[in-house]
N, CA, C and O of each residue as an XYZ file, in Angstrom:
308
protein
N      40.630    209.572    165.926
C      41.012    208.254    165.324
C      42.483    208.981    164.832
O      43.511    208.540    165.346
N      42.548    209.677    164.210
C      43.992    210.662    163.350
C      45.306    210.555    164.046
O      46.370    210.298    163.481
N      45.090    210.844    165.723
C      46.294    210.633    166.641
C      47.102    209.623    166.589
O      46.501    208.549    166.627
N      48.175    209.547    166.521
C      49.049    208.430    166.302
C      49.197    208.322    167.857
O      48.903    209.201    168.667
N      49.789    206.878    168.168
C      50.113    205.943    169.465
C      51.270    206.282    169.721
O      51.588    206.360    168.534
N      52.294    206.587    170.305
C      53.258    206.766    170.592
C      54.245    205.428    171.634
O      54.537    205.620    172.814
N      54.527    204.448    171.040
C      55.204    203.338    171.743
C      56.533    203.866    172.808
O      57.478    204.621    172.576
N      56.180    203.189    173.924
C      57.036    203.488    174.839
C      58.330    202.863    174.853
O      58.525    201.650    174.930
N      59.258    203.821    174.768
C      60.690    202.700    174.505
C      61.099    201.915    175.646
O      60.504    202.290    176.657
N      62.058    200.771    175.890
C      62.561    200.493    177.160
C      63.079    201.280    178.102
O      63.014    200.899    179.271
N      63.570    202.278    177.845
C      64.273    203.408    178.403
C      63.217    204.518    178.891
O      63.429    205.033    179.989
N      62.264    204.860    178.261
C      61.025    205.614    178.569
C      59.998    205.115    179.464
O      59.206    205.875    180.021
N      59.989    203.558    179.653
C      59.298    203.098    180.702
C      60.179    203.145    181.842
O      59.952    203.711    182.911
N      61.691    202.189    181.356
C      62.491    202.609    182.840
C      62.285    203.493    183.839
O      61.901    203.394    185.005
N      62.704    204.600    182.960
C      62.339    206.116    183.039
C      60.968    206.334    184.674
O      60.989    206.818    185.805
N      60.067    205.673    183.846
C      58.707    206.524    184.244
C      58.599    205.509    185.876
O      58.058    205.915    186.904
N      59.351    204.001    185.672
C      59.391    203.174    186.803
C      60.311    204.113    188.150
O      59.982    204.288    189.323
N      61.132    204.425    187.648
C      62.513    205.094    188.150
C      61.520    206.294    188.990
O      61.199    206.100    190.162
N      61.244    207.089    188.509
C      60.180    208.126    188.924
C      59.033    207.605    189.941
O      58.717    208.374    190.849
N      58.723    207.002    189.896
C      57.585    205.868    190.658
C      57.995    206.007    191.531
O      57.777    206.858    192.393
N      59.068    204.732    191.460
C      59.804    204.272    192.602
C      60.211    205.652    193.667
O      59.669    205.800    194.762
N      61.357    206.685    193.058
C      62.016    207.775    193.979
C      59.975    208.286    194.817
O      59.704    208.297    196.018
N      59.246    208.530    193.948
C      58.260    209.259    194.533
C      57.978    208.299    196.089
O      57.976    208.922    197.151
N      57.753    206.788    196.084
C      57.125    206.545    196.749
C      58.238    206.771    197.857
O      57.785    207.135    198.942
N      59.767    206.602    197.770
C      60.589    206.427    199.331
C      60.461    207.930    199.366
O      61.099    208.380    200.318
N      59.988    208.655    198.810
C      60.293    210.115    199.231
C      58.951    210.469    200.341
O      59.016    210.937    201.478
N      57.714    210.044    199.523
C      56.779    209.562    200.500
C      57.055    208.941    201.604
O      56.464    209.207    202.651
N      57.837    208.180    201.528
C      57.751    207.272    202.941
C      58.548    207.493    203.480
O      58.686    206.707    204.417
N      59.706    208.665    203.388
C      60.190    209.402    204.322
C      59.446    210.709    205.051
O      59.759    211.073    206.184
N      58.411    211.370    204.240
C      57.464    212.445    204.903
C      56.612    211.961    205.939
O      56.357    212.557    206.985
N      56.025    210.418    205.451
C      55.300    209.855    206.527
C      55.957    209.709    207.306
O      55.909    210.636    208.115
N      56.951    208.605    207.653
C      58.097    208.602    208.473
C      58.390    209.728    209.700
O      58.569    209.515    210.899
N      58.372    211.169    208.864
C      58.952    212.349    209.741
C      57.448    212.823    210.353
O      57.110    213.093    211.506
N      56.840    212.810    209.332
C      55.447    213.125    210.566
C      55.386    212.259    211.533
O      55.144    212.867    212.575
N      55.478    211.220    211.693
C      54.982    209.960    212.877
C      56.287    209.915    213.626
O      56.220    209.382    214.733
N      57.285    210.301    213.301
C      58.669    210.838    214.782
C      58.209    212.364    214.962
O      58.359    212.661    216.147
N      57.653    213.546    214.146
C      57.445    214.372    214.552
C      55.978    214.510    215.644
O      55.671    215.530    216.261
N      55.251    213.238    215.662
C      54.120    213.512    216.516
C      54.231    212.784    217.561
O      53.461    212.979    218.502
N      55.324    211.675    217.629
C      55.850    211.015    218.657
C      56.984    211.938    219.737
O      57.510    211.653    220.813
N      57.031    212.994    218.961
C      58.347    214.029    219.293
C      59.671    213.472    219.839
O      60.338    214.017    220.719
N      60.019    212.147    219.119
C      61.652    211.830    218.477
C      62.531    212.319    218.027
O      62.947    211.961    216.925
N      63.211    213.485    218.867
C      63.693    214.418    218.118
C      64.932    213.758    217.403
O      64.979    214.045    216.207
N      65.881    212.995    217.822
C      66.994    213.103    217.565
C      66.535    211.891    216.068
O      66.810    212.292    214.937
N      65.950    210.677    216.213
C      65.489    209.948    214.967
C      65.006    210.887    213.781
O      65.505    210.865    212.656
N      63.861    211.799    214.224
C      63.161    212.970    213.152
C      64.507    213.393    212.647
O      64.705    213.481    211.435
N      65.478    213.671    213.564
C      66.889    214.859    212.763
C      67.672    213.543    211.992
O      68.696    213.624    211.312
N      67.036    212.545    212.243
C      68.068    211.307    211.105
C      67.704    211.127    210.108
O      68.414    210.930    209.122
N      66.403    211.156    210.146
C      65.397    210.820    209.271
C      65.772    212.531    208.338
O      66.474    212.789    207.359
N      65.465    212.833    208.658
C      65.828    214.543    207.374
C      66.866    214.555    206.694
O      67.070    215.024    205.574
N      67.917    213.714    207.806
C      69.140    214.155    207.237
C      68.797    213.208    205.943
O      68.633    213.677    204.817
N      68.719    211.925    206.229
C      68.587    211.016    205.329
C      67.897    211.420    204.008
O      68.385    211.168    202.906
N      66.702    212.077    204.201
C      65.985    212.474    203.154
C      66.479    213.489    202.379
O      66.026    213.714    201.257
N      67.574    214.272    202.988
C      67.706    215.376    202.292
C      68.964    214.791    201.492
O      69.345    215.094    200.361
N      69.478    213.907    202.357
C      71.061    212.912    200.915
C      70.429    212.532    199.888
O      70.818    212.747    198.740
N      69.167    211.801    200.256
C      68.599    211.143    199.408
C      68.184    211.940    198.273
O      68.692    211.607    197.202
N      67.345    212.958    198.258
C      67.456    214.050    197.318
C      68.643    214.635    196.483
O      68.770    214.581    195.260
N      69.666    215.326    197.590
C      70.872    215.340    196.625
C      71.188    214.778    195.925
O      71.878    215.303    195.051
N      70.845    213.137    195.845
C      71.799    212.365    195.321
C      70.876    212.165    193.890
O      71.359    212.182    192.757
N      69.671    212.005    194.167
C      68.545    211.983    192.875
C      68.852    213.004    191.893
O      68.921    212.791    190.683
N      69.045    214.184    192.493
C      69.167    215.769    191.564
C      70.384    215.265    191.499
O      70.552    214.849    190.353
N      71.589    215.043    192.346
C      72.865    215.010    191.152
C      72.730    213.786    190.067
O      73.753    213.604    189.407
N      71.934    213.162    189.862
C      71.937    211.960    189.090
C      71.043    212.715    188.268
O      71.241    212.146    187.195
N      70.369    213.422    188.076
C      69.411    213.707    186.987
C      70.441    215.115    186.219
O      70.493    215.357    185.013
N      71.102    215.801    187.216
C      72.372    216.928    186.286
C      73.268    215.753    185.550
O      73.322    215.963    184.338
N      73.794    214.889    185.853
C      74.673    213.914    185.733
C      73.757    213.893    184.221
O      74.107    214.676    183.338
N      72.735    213.085    184.018
C      71.965    212.366    183.071
C      71.889    213.605    182.276
O      72.564    213.399    181.267
N      71.444    214.669    182.248
C      71.361    216.164    181.498
C      72.510    216.137    181.101
O      72.408    215.838    179.911
N      74.022    216.317    181.452
C      75.023    217.104    181.173
C      75.297    215.600    179.996
O      75.711    215.883    178.872
N      75.133    214.620    180.215
C      75.862    213.351    179.341
C      74.788    213.606    178.194
O      75.436    213.910    177.192
N      73.782    213.613    177.980
C      72.940    214.684    176.667
C      72.984    215.339    175.721
O      72.912    215.260    174.494
N      73.191    216.409    176.938
C      73.820    217.708    176.102
C      75.055    217.854    175.791
O      75.362    218.957    175.341
N      75.905    217.032    175.901
C      77.627    216.294    175.570
C      77.414    215.902    174.230
O      77.941    216.456    173.266
N      76.401    214.649    174.158
C      75.670    213.820    173.296
C      75.242    215.025    172.214
O      76.262    215.381    171.624
N      74.512    215.487    171.933
C      73.770    216.689    171.270
C      75.227    217.163    170.556
O      75.490    217.086    169.357
N      75.990    217.613    171.501
C      76.984    218.428    171.097
C      77.866    218.135    169.862
O      78.161    218.650    168.784
N      78.155    216.921    170.669
C      78.792    216.142    169.590
C      78.651    215.197    168.662
O      79.601    214.596    168.160
N      76.713    214.900    168.207
C      76.452    214.887    167.306
C      76.020    215.992    166.242
O      75.723    215.661    165.094
């Protein structure tokens, strides 16, 4: 009972929801790749692989941008 319960801020809630959505999208790419692989559809499989890679690159670029922005804020304060 001595532990304090931390209330989530709106930003923390939005980040959590974004991570859930990103995970679902990535898992959908994985499932599509698996299905196309079993069907031996090479061209759609390659296109799906490239789309998944592009999605991951975009997500990581956004994370890097967010981290850089936070570092700049801390440095300026």
